C-alpha distance (Angstrom), angle and dihedral (degrees) to the residues before:
residue distance angle dihedral
M1 . . .
P2 3.80 . .
E3 3.79 119.9 .
G4 3.77 119.5 -98.2
S5 3.76 141.0 72.9
V6 3.80 115.4 -16.4
G7 3.79 101.3 177.4
K8 3.78 144.9 -29.2
L9 3.81 125.5 -91.7
Q10 3.81 110.1 -142.7
I11 3.82 123.4 -165.8
T12 3.81 115.9 -166.8
K13 3.81 126.9 -147.3
S14 3.81 88.5 -102.7
G15 3.81 89.7 57.6
R16 3.79 96.8 -109.2
M17 3.78 116.2 139.6
R18 3.77 132.1 -146.2
L19 3.77 133.9 175.1
A20 3.81 116.7 -139.4
L21 3.81 110.5 -150.6
G22 3.77 107.1 177.5
S23 3.81 106.5 -66.5
V24 3.83 93.7 -13.0
D25 3.81 123.1 87.9
I26 3.80 117.2 -158.9
A27 3.81 122.1 -161.5
I28 3.82 115.9 -137.3
E29 3.81 121.4 -155.7
S30 3.80 134.0 170.2
G31 3.78 114.6 -92.1
V32 3.79 131.1 -150.5
N33 3.79 113.7 -88.0
E34 3.78 115.8 -137.3
G35 3.78 125.4 -147.6
S36 3.81 94.3 -111.6
M37 3.80 125.0 90.1
A38 3.80 119.7 -117.4
E39 3.80 132.9 -173.5
V40 3.79 134.0 -164.1
V41 3.79 115.3 -127.8
S42 3.78 136.8 -175.7
I43 3.79 123.4 -148.5
P44 3.81 109.1 -171.8
L45 3.80 109.9 -162.8
E46 3.76 111.5 -152.9
N47 3.77 88.5 171.1
K48 3.80 131.6 8.4
D49 3.81 94.8 -108.1
A50 3.81 102.1 60.1
G51 3.79 144.6 10.9
D52 3.79 141.2 177.2
F53 3.81 119.3 -106.0
I54 3.82 107.8 -138.3
V55 3.82 120.3 -176.4
L56 3.82 108.1 -143.3
G57 3.80 96.2 -175.1
K58 3.79 148.8 -71.7
I59 3.79 124.0 -65.6
Y60 3.79 109.7 -122.2
Q61 3.81 101.2 164.9
K62 3.80 129.0 29.1
M63 3.79 124.2 -146.9
I64 3.76 134.4 -161.1
M65 3.80 114.8 -141.6
H66 3.80 126.9 -171.1
P67 3.80 134.2 162.8
I68 3.80 118.1 -99.9
L69 3.80 103.8 -127.6
T70 3.78 125.4 -155.1
D71 3.82 118.4 -130.9
S72 3.83 91.4 -100.7
E73 3.82 91.3 50.7
K74 3.83 89.8 50.2
E75 3.83 90.2 52.0
V76 3.82 91.7 51.7
K77 3.82 91.2 48.0
N78 3.83 91.2 49.5
E79 3.82 90.7 49.7
E80 3.83 91.1 50.2
T81 3.82 93.4 50.5
S82 3.83 93.9 46.3
E83 3.83 93.4 56.0
């Protein structure tokens, strides 16, 4: 994936957040933080034998993200799960 903008983070007057990725809107909500520490890492693989382990930072807040489905998309999903 090339560098650059992927989507647009929108914050409403009520404080709700959503991420617009092309034609898909994703709702963002606060998640439950656990007592354990977690970090985000990147392991770029220039070849299949080795890679560098790069710590990008600690995770302080967790988020739950899910797509915002239209009524027609919900109907299709319900039909698929009932079969």
